[in-house]
N, C-alpha and C positions, 0 to 999 in steps of 0.2 A: 533400485534405479529405475524410473519409467523408462520404457523404450518410444519409440516415434511412433507407435501406433497408439499406446496408453494417451501418449500427450496430446496428438492431431484428436482424439476422442475427447479429451478432457476439454480443451478448445472449443469444438463444436458443442458441448453443453455451455460453457461459460456464454457464449455469445446466444444460444438460444435462452438462455435465464434471464441476459440481459439484453432482449430484444429491444429495450427502450434507446439504447446505445448506438451509435453509428459504427458499423463495423468495419472494421479493418482488415479482413481475413487477405487480402492480397499483400501485405507487409507485415514485417515485425512489430511487435509492443516495443516501444523505446520507452514510454514512462509506462509503469504499472501503478495502478491505485490499491491498496488493500484496503477496503471498510469493513471497520468491526465494530457493530454496535448492535443495542438489542433491538432497533428499530432498521428498517431495511429503506424506511422513508421518511426520516426525521432530518432534524438540521443538520447534522454532519453528512447526510448524504446530499443534501440540498447545498451544501458549501462546497461538497467534493467537486458537484455537477457544474457549479459556477466556475470551480478551477478547471476541471477537465475539459470543457468545452472551446478552451483557447489552445488545446495543445494537439499537435499532430502525433499520430501513430502512438494514439495511448487509449488504455483501457482501464475498467475499474472491475476488481471484482470483490462481491461481498461474502467474509466468511459466513454469514449464515447461509448461503448456497452451498456450503461444500461441508463435508464432513473432516475434522479435524480432531485427532483424538488426543487426550491430554497426555503429556509428557510421561513416560516410565524408563525408569533405569534398565529393562530388560529389552531386549531386541525384537520382542514380538509385536510389531508392527509392519506397515505395509498396505493394509486395506484400506488405509482412508485416502484424503487427496492431498496430504502433505507433499508428497514427493513432486507431482505434479505442479502444485504449486512453488515448491523451491525452483523447479525448472524455468517455470515464468520469471523468478526473479533473476535467475541464471541470465536469462537472454535479455534482459531489461536492461536500459542505462540506467534511468532511474526508477527509484521505489518509493512512493509516496504512500505512507501510513495514514489513516484516519481514524479518528475515535473521538467520543464525546469525554467530557471529563466525569467521571463516577467516583465520586468518593475519593475526592484527589488524585485520582489515578487513570491509568487507560480501562476501558471496558472489559469485561469478562470474557467475549469471543476473541479480543485482541491478545488478553493474556495468553490466553489457551496457546494462540498463534505463536507469542513469543517465548514461552515456555519449549515449543517445538523445536526453534532456531536453534536450540541444543544439540538437533541432530545434526545440525550444518557443521558441528565440530568432532562428530563420530561418525555416523553412518552415512552422512553425505558430505563428508568433508570436503572434495573438489569443488562442491558449489559453494560452501563456505569462504574457501579461497579466491573463488571466482567473483566475490563481491567486493573484492578489493578495487578501488579506482573508480567505484559507480556512485552516484550520489543518494542520498535519503533526506525526505522532506516529511511533513507533519502536518497535516489538518486538524484542528479541534474545535469545539462548540462547549460553550457551558454557559450557566445562568449568572455569571459574574463577567464584568468588563475583562479581567484578565485572567488567565488560567494560574493555578497556583504554581508556586516556583517549582515543587516536586516531580508538576507531570510532565515536562519535557525532558529531563536528564534520563531515565530510562530508554528514551528512545533515540536519543544522541549518543549515549554511551554505547548502547548496542551496537547503534551502526560505527561508531569509531572501533569497537573490537574489533568488525569485519573490517575494519581499515577503510571504510567508506569516506565520500566527503559528507558532512553533516549541513544540509542547507537552510536548515531553520523551520521554524513552525509558524504558520497562520492560524488564529486564534480569533473566534469572532460570537458576539452575544447578538442575537436576534430573534425579534417577536413572531414575524410573519413566514409561514415557509412559503408562502406563495409570490412572495417578490421578495428579493433581497434588498436591504438599503443600499442606495446609492454608492454610500461610502464602502460599505462590505463587498461587493461588485466588483468594486475599482480595487480593492483589495485583493480581491480573487484573482484578476486580472493581472496584476503586478505579480503576485506570486506564481502564476503562471508563467509570466515571463521570466521569471529564474529559474524554472524548472525546463524550460524549455533551451535556454542559454546551457545550463548545466549537460543536458541531453547531447546540445551541437558538440561543446567542448571534447565530451566522450568520444564521439564517434569521429572527430576530426582527430583526436589524438589516435584511436585505434586504425583508422586508414592509412 
């Protein structure tokens, strides 16, 4: 488990690497976005930004910026960034996964991260249990009008395994990275409103 100093250093690196985001160092991250893609400037990142620009106390981490080792059955881990990421998940009220559709499934970086969630049932079990009652959402892009039926269930089922509320998926197909179509931008705004509502409900329940 990372101590406070490790977490502070991790957050410093996070906001340095994501300097284009509005820093919210003075307050907690209520909504945590986890982007997993082969490209950090692709369509999934663009759609994620379109959602997160409407959210308060929110930040997106790009898995490409951090070291996440593959899951192993032994306990010889701890030198990567997973424990600090898990701590951020623990502190957030809502977690938004973002992945393009790769061969009918989540991206490679996201799959490695999801495999490591197994650690939340063992090495970091208190964090795994603390996810109960939080909300989880999914942002996705692909070259088809609809995501394949098999794409959303691994995210939704994983959230439910940890007793999280599943908030659903925003999927979009669009051709231009420079400007999102008006309908996609509106869907992003509506999706952000649903996330904001979930965090408000969580905060009210915790008060």
